[in-house]
DRENVOKOL-482435 format. One line per 2 residues: number of its first residue (from 1); for each residue y, x, z of C-alpha. Coordinates in steps of 0.2 Angstrom, whole numbers, plus 5000, padded with zeros to 4 digits. Each point is the difference from the previous one (the first is absolute). Layout:
! residues N
NUM	Y X Z | ...
This chain:
! residues 600
1	5328 5809 5486 | 4999 4987 4985
3	5017 4993 4996 | 5002 4981 4999
5	5001 4992 4982 | 5017 4996 4993
7	4994 4983 4993 | 4984 4989 5002
9	4996 4985 4991 | 4985 4990 5007
11	4990 4986 4991 | 5015 4996 4989
13	4997 4985 4988 | 5012 4993 4988
15	4999 4987 4986 | 5013 4996 4987
17	4998 4984 4989 | 4982 4998 5006
19	4994 5017 4995 | 4996 5013 5014
21	5011 5016 4999 | 4991 5008 5015
23	4986 4994 5011 | 4997 5008 5017
25	5009 5016 4995 | 5000 5014 5013
27	5012 5015 4996 | 5006 5015 5011
29	5014 5012 4995 | 5000 5016 5010
31	5014 5013 5003 | 5002 5011 4985
33	4990 4988 4988 | 5005 5002 4982
35	4992 4985 4992 | 4999 4994 4982
37	4999 4981 4999 | 4992 4996 4983
39	4993 4985 4991 | 5003 4989 4984
41	5016 4991 4997 | 4999 4984 5010
43	4987 5006 5012 | 5011 4999 5015
45	5007 5018 5003 | 5018 4995 5003
47	4994 4985 5010 | 4990 5012 5012
49	5015 5011 5001 | 5011 4986 5006
51	4987 4995 5013 | 5000 5018 5006
53	5019 4999 5001 | 5000 4984 5009
55	5009 4990 4986 | 4985 4989 4996
57	4990 4991 5014 | 4981 4998 4997
59	4991 4984 5002 | 4990 5009 5014
61	4998 5017 5008 | 5011 5011 5009
63	5013 5014 4995 | 5003 5013 5014
65	5013 5014 4999 | 4999 5013 5014
67	5015 4999 5011 | 5014 5012 4995
69	4994 5001 4982 | 5012 4996 4986
71	4993 4992 4984 | 5011 5001 4984
73	4998 4990 4984 | 5008 5004 4983
75	5004 4983 4994 | 4998 4996 4981
77	5015 4988 5000 | 5011 5004 5015
79	5012 4988 5007 | 5016 5010 4999
81	5012 4985 5002 | 5014 5003 5013
83	5002 5019 4995 | 5014 5006 4989
85	4990 5015 4993 | 4983 5006 4998
87	5003 5014 5013 | 5006 4988 5013
89	4983 4991 4998 | 4990 5016 5000
91	5009 5006 5016 | 4999 4984 5009
93	4985 5004 5011 | 5006 5017 5005
95	5011 5005 5015 | 5018 5004 4995
97	4998 5019 5003 | 4985 5000 4988
99	5006 4991 4985 | 5003 5017 4991
101	4981 5000 4997 | 5003 4987 4987
103	5010 5012 4990 | 4987 5013 5001
105	4986 4988 4994 | 5012 4993 4987
107	5001 5017 4991 | 4982 5002 4998
109	4997 4982 4994 | 5015 5000 4989
111	5007 4985 5009 | 5018 4996 5001
113	5005 4994 5018 | 5018 4995 4994
115	4993 4987 4987 | 5006 4983 5003
117	4987 4987 5004 | 5007 4988 4988
119	4997 5012 4985 | 4983 5007 5005
121	4985 4998 4989 | 4983 4995 5007
123	4994 5018 4998 | 5015 5007 5009
125	4997 4987 5014 | 4982 5007 5001
127	5006 5018 5001 | 5012 4994 5015
129	4985 4993 5009 | 4990 5016 4997
131	5015 5010 5006 | 5001 4989 5016
133	4982 5003 5004 | 5000 5019 4997
135	5016 5002 5010 | 4993 4990 5015
137	4984 5009 4999 | 4989 4988 5011
139	4983 5006 5007 | 4992 4989 4987
141	5007 4998 4982 | 4994 4986 4989
143	5004 5004 4982 | 4998 4987 4986
145	5002 5008 4983 | 5013 5013 5006
147	5000 5009 4983 | 5005 4985 4989
149	5018 5003 4994 | 5000 5018 5005
151	5001 5014 4987 | 4987 5015 5000
153	5012 5011 5010 | 5003 4987 5013
155	4981 4997 5001 | 4997 5018 5003
157	5013 5001 5014 | 4992 4985 5008
159	4983 5007 4998 | 5005 5016 5008
161	5009 4991 5014 | 4984 4989 5004
163	4989 5016 4999 | 5010 5008 5014
165	5003 4985 5011 | 4990 4998 5016
167	5002 4981 4999 | 4985 4990 4995
169	5001 4989 4984 | 4991 4987 4990
171	5004 5001 4981 | 4998 4988 4986
173	5003 5009 4983 | 4994 5000 4982
175	5005 5018 4998 | 4984 5010 5001
177	5008 5017 5002 | 5010 4993 5014
179	4985 4993 5009 | 4989 5015 4997
181	5013 5012 5007 | 5004 4990 5016
183	4985 4990 5007 | 4986 5004 5011
185	4991 4983 5002 | 4998 4985 4988
187	5001 4982 5004 | 4992 4990 4986
189	5003 4981 4999 | 4987 4991 4989
191	4996 4982 5000 | 5007 4997 5018
193	4990 5015 5007 | 5009 5015 5006
195	4990 5017 5000 | 5006 5016 5007
197	4995 5017 4994 | 5006 5016 5009
199	5005 5009 4985 | 5016 4999 4989
201	5002 4991 4983 | 4993 5015 4991
203	4982 4994 4998 | 5003 4982 5003
205	4995 4995 4983 | 4983 5008 5002
207	4998 4992 5017 | 5004 4983 4992
209	4988 5002 4987 | 4986 5005 5012
211	5004 4984 5011 | 4999 4989 4985
213	4984 5008 4994 | 4992 4997 5017
215	5007 4982 5000 | 4992 4997 4983
217	4984 5007 5005 | 4999 4989 5016
219	5005 4984 4989 | 4986 5004 4988
221	4987 5001 5014 | 5007 4984 5007
223	4998 4992 4983 | 4982 5006 4998
225	4996 4993 5017 | 5008 4983 4997
227	4990 4999 4983 | 4984 5004 5009
229	5003 4988 5014 | 5005 4986 4988
231	4984 5003 4990 | 4990 4998 5016
233	5009 4984 5004 | 4996 4993 4983
235	4982 5006 4998 | 4994 5004 5017
237	5005 4985 5009 | 4991 4988 4988
239	4983 5008 5005 | 5003 4994 5018
241	5002 4983 5008 | 5013 5006 5012
243	5015 5011 4996 | 5004 5016 5009
245	5017 4993 5005 | 5005 5017 5008
247	4998 5009 4984 | 5009 4986 4991
249	5015 5001 5012 | 5000 5019 4998
251	5001 4998 4981 | 5015 4989 5003
253	5008 5013 5011 | 4998 5013 4986
255	5008 4989 4987 | 5014 4997 5012
257	5003 5018 5002 | 4999 5003 4981
259	5013 4987 4997 | 5012 5006 5013
261	5001 5017 4992 | 5017 5002 4992
263	4999 5007 4982 | 5010 5015 4997
265	5016 4998 4990 | 4997 5007 4983
267	5013 5011 4991 | 5013 4992 4988
269	4994 4997 4982 | 5015 5010 4994
271	4999 5006 4982 | 5013 5008 4988
273	4998 4997 4981 | 5009 5012 4989
275	5009 4991 4986 | 5002 5007 4982
277	5000 5019 5000 | 5018 5008 5002
279	5006 5015 4990 | 4994 5017 5006
281	5018 5004 5006 | 5005 4987 5013
283	5017 5007 5006 | 5010 5015 4995
285	5016 5004 5010 | 5012 5014 4996
287	5014 5006 5010 | 5002 4985 5011
289	5015 4999 5012 | 5005 4986 5011
291	5012 4998 5015 | 5008 4986 5010
293	5016 5006 5006 | 4997 5017 5009
295	4982 4997 5001 | 4990 5009 4987
297	4983 4993 4996 | 4994 5011 4986
299	5007 5015 4990 | 4993 5008 4984
301	4983 4991 5003 | 4987 5001 4986
303	4983 4990 5000 | 4986 4996 4988
305	4988 4987 5005 | 4984 4998 4989
307	4988 4986 4999 | 4988 5000 5015
309	5011 5010 5012 | 5002 4995 5018
311	5017 5006 5006 | 5006 4998 5018
313	5018 5000 5006 | 5003 5007 5018
315	5015 5004 5010 | 5011 4994 5014
317	5006 4982 5001 | 5016 4998 4991
319	4998 5015 4989 | 4999 4990 4984
321	4981 4998 4996 | 5001 4982 4994
323	5016 5004 4990 | 4992 5014 4991
325	4985 4989 4997 | 5011 4987 4992
327	5009 5013 4989 | 4983 5005 4994
329	4996 4982 4996 | 5016 4997 4991
331	5007 4988 5013 | 5014 5011 5005
333	5010 5011 4988 | 5002 5018 5005
335	5018 5008 5001 | 4993 5014 4989
337	4984 5003 4990 | 4988 4989 4991
339	4984 4990 5003 | 4988 4995 4987
341	4986 4988 5003 | 4984 5000 4991
343	4993 4987 4988 | 4991 4984 5005
345	5003 5000 5019 | 4995 4985 5011
347	5008 5004 5016 | 4994 4992 5017
349	5010 5003 5016 | 4995 4999 5018
351	5017 4998 5010 | 5001 5007 5017
353	5012 4986 5005 | 4987 4986 4995
355	5015 4992 4991 | 4987 4993 4987
357	4994 4988 5014 | 5008 4984 5005
359	4997 5000 5019 | 5004 4982 5002
361	4988 4994 4987 | 4981 5000 5002
363	4988 5012 4994 | 4994 4987 4987
365	5018 4997 4994 | 5004 5019 4999
367	4985 5002 4988 | 5001 4984 4989
369	5019 5001 5000 | 5000 5018 4992
371	5004 4998 4981 | 4988 5014 4996
373	4986 4992 5009 | 5003 4981 4997
375	4987 4991 4990 | 5008 4986 4989
377	4996 4983 5006 | 4989 5006 5015
379	5008 5000 5017 | 4985 5007 5009
381	4996 5014 4987 | 5007 5018 4998
383	4999 5012 4985 | 4990 5015 5006
385	4999 5014 4987 | 5000 4988 4986
387	4988 4987 5008 | 5004 4984 5010
389	4993 5000 5018 | 5002 4988 5014
391	5014 5005 5012 | 4989 4999 5015
393	4986 5010 4992 | 5013 5014 4996
395	5007 5000 5017 | 4982 5002 5007
397	4998 5016 4990 | 5015 5007 5010
399	4992 4994 5017 | 5010 4984 5003
401	4991 4985 5005 | 5004 4982 4994
403	5010 4995 5015 | 5012 5014 4996
405	5003 4995 4982 | 5012 4986 5006
407	5008 5010 5014 | 5018 5008 4997
409	5000 5019 4996 | 5011 5003 5015
411	4985 4996 5011 | 4991 5015 4993
413	4998 5017 5008 | 5008 5015 4991
415	4983 5005 4994 | 4996 4982 4993
417	5017 5000 4991 | 4995 5017 4992
419	4984 4993 4994 | 5008 4984 4993
421	5012 5011 4990 | 4986 5010 4994
423	4992 4984 4994 | 5015 4996 4990
425	5001 5018 4993 | 4981 5000 4995
427	5000 4984 4991 | 5007 5007 4984
429	4995 5015 4990 | 5012 5015 5001
431	5000 5019 4995 | 5014 5006 5011
433	4999 4996 5018 | 5015 5003 5012
435	4995 4999 5018 | 5015 5001 5012
437	4992 5002 5018 | 4984 4991 4997
439	4991 5006 5015 | 5011 4993 5014
441	4989 4988 5011 | 4984 5001 4990
443	4984 5003 5009 | 4990 5015 4997
445	4986 4991 4990 | 5013 4992 4988
447	5009 5018 4998 | 4983 5007 4996
449	4997 4986 4987 | 5018 5002 4993
451	4997 5019 4998 | 4983 4997 4991
453	5009 4988 4988 | 5014 5012 4996
455	4987 5013 4997 | 4991 4989 4987
457	5017 4994 4992 | 5002 5006 4982
459	5019 4998 5001 | 5014 5010 5008
461	5006 4999 5018 | 5017 5004 5008
463	4998 4999 5019 | 5013 5001 5014
465	4992 5002 5017 | 5001 5008 5017
467	4981 5000 5003 | 4995 5018 4998
469	4981 4996 4999 | 5002 4987 4987
471	5011 5012 4989 | 4987 5013 5002
473	4986 4988 4994 | 5010 4993 4985
475	5014 5011 4993 | 4997 5013 4987
477	5018 5007 5002 | 5014 4997 5013
479	5019 5000 4997 | 5008 5006 5017
481	5018 4994 5002 | 5008 5011 5013
483	5018 4994 4999 | 5016 5006 4992
485	4993 4997 4983 | 4984 5010 5002
487	4985 4993 4992 | 4985 5011 4997
489	4983 4996 4992 | 4985 5007 5008
491	4982 4999 4994 | 4988 4990 5011
493	5003 4989 5015 | 5009 5002 5017
495	4990 5014 5007 | 5002 5010 4984
497	5018 4997 5000 | 5001 5005 5019
499	4990 5016 4997 | 5011 5005 4985
501	5016 4996 5008 | 4994 5009 5016
503	4997 5015 4990 | 5017 5000 4992
505	5008 4997 5018 | 4991 5015 5007
507	5010 5011 4989 | 5016 4993 5006
509	5008 5003 5018 | 5004 4986 5011
511	5017 4997 5007 | 4997 5009 5016
513	4991 5014 4990 | 4983 4996 5008
515	4984 5000 4991 | 4994 4982 5003
517	4998 4997 4982 | 4989 5015 4999
519	4990 4993 5014 | 4997 4984 4991
521	4995 5008 4984 | 4987 5012 5009
523	4992 4986 5011 | 4985 4998 4990
525	4997 5018 4998 | 5003 5003 5019
527	4988 4986 5005 | 4984 5009 4995
529	4990 5005 5015 | 5007 4987 5012
531	4992 4984 5007 | 5003 4984 4992
533	5012 4994 5014 | 5009 5017 4999
535	5002 4998 4981 | 5008 4983 5002
537	5011 5007 5013 | 5006 5014 4989
539	5003 4988 4986 | 5011 4989 5012
541	5010 5014 5008 | 5012 5004 4987
543	5006 4981 4999 | 5001 5000 5019
545	5011 5015 4999 | 5011 4993 4987
547	5002 4984 5010 | 5005 5009 5016
549	5012 5010 4991 | 5008 4984 4992
551	5001 4992 5017 | 5008 5015 5008
553	5013 5000 4986 | 5003 4981 5002
555	5003 5002 5018 | 5011 5015 4998
557	5010 4989 4988 | 5001 4987 5013
559	5007 5012 5013 | 5012 5008 4988
561	5013 4987 5005 | 5012 5010 5012
563	5004 4985 5010 | 4982 4994 5003
565	4998 5009 5017 | 5015 4991 5008
567	4998 4984 4991 | 4981 4997 5002
569	4993 5013 5012 | 4983 4991 5002
571	4997 5000 4982 | 5005 5018 4998
573	4988 5005 5014 | 4986 4990 4992
575	5003 5008 4983 | 5001 5017 5007
577	4984 4998 5009 | 4992 4993 4984
579	5006 5016 4991 | 4992 5011 5013
581	4983 4990 5000 | 5000 5002 4981
583	5004 5018 5000 | 4985 5003 5012
585	4989 4990 4989 | 5006 5009 4984
587	4996 5017 5008 | 4983 4994 5005
589	4996 4993 4983 | 5006 5016 4991
591	4989 5010 5012 | 4985 4989 4997
593	5002 5001 4982 | 5000 5019 5000
595	4985 5001 5012 | 4990 4989 4988
597	5006 5009 4985 | 4994 5017 5008
599	4983 4993 5005 | 4997 4994 4983
């Protein structure tokens, strides 16, 4: 018997500022759906998700949630007023006897439940919203850029958690690796139209190009038909006394159809220009050591960066990636060791906090008010790589329209703010580019373009990122910071680092003496001979096993309080049941891994 859909949108139409966002949209989300929601920045992805969540009311159409189904939405900017700590907010939707779930999720997301709301940053608030959703585990989860502000370890935990859940989810993300690993269907928003494809994100770009090619072919045929009919209207009618009014009306309809077609948004006209050539040696660091109190950032660290290198910095949040980067740039002095910068360096910095943008000023003012871009005596011009250009024309290169030029920066989406910061960065030549989390909020097309630009850039790039796919596409070497002062240099990108690190870990026993590290290192070898689905499952199982072990340990710690049984018997019972459930799941996962390994 077919199950009822979780959510159904019928004939949804919505207009903002006179522009249609959706027109007669129909959409169904079924139990077990794992959907990627993709589209250009500003295409309406977040708006559609809010319509699905019931937070934005359409102009017309209906939203139906099947009775008994719960829908949860991860808010980008959650309202946490009235709560003392982030943990209080995250647990606010749970029964008293299930609040322990927040602690379990918090460990995976590296989220501090005890953090006071008054001191929490925007990223910490978003992690609290994600923890709240994951702990509540509704039948349908709506996740808008959940990987922003997570480090790679937390992203991998979240990926494993979503891979093993039975809940349906719709996911907006710029992280290709995350989307490829999790989704089985794709919703694509393009010029107010929403298309669905019953296949995950892997293959989306080929599908998109096919759709656009078919669209271009149809437009070309329509143009030829209009041209032929227009020629008849001019030449053929003159030979007759009475016009064929039906054919004339048909020509008018064709012209109306052509004019109603919405032109695809182009790609940004981004360009990086290398300044004068730097010396061959860009940075040489020897014996660096740095600590803050008891926290050791780096110890006995050596690095040589040559002209043209692309160096990625990876590691958990708070491990000291930005501190190490600033030491290498000479902005922070090391406690020990030396840093020598090369000659003739022109440094440009993309700051993840967007501190270079005045959010209360307009886009126009942010560009013309920048001393490095200002043109003397011209309030409507900016200096772009040595040449004056009208500010609106330059903004159009980065896909902003004339109306946005006078709007405040705070009205922009996260992706649009990133594009504006890139516009400032790319206006002047450089030969050492420092990118601190540049990929947050950017759409896939802009990421593609940024990757291509970096590939053609003659200068040197230092990159901090949690986007595994982007690191793989850009980096020539990776510095992995693993805590307690450990910073190791690996050739290649993220996948190369993970492969080499896995091979090292395979030679060392885990705390429990198990061989899960060996399992991870042998996954690719063991996958030969399996079906595609079985290979993916075999690759995912070690992370699932690790997650279950971590949750069991966390629950055991929760129950270690000798007074817990008498003080809070209901919580004690729930946590005990949780351990039993996870132990059963762990045994099943280990058995499944062994069976797949043997079959391979």
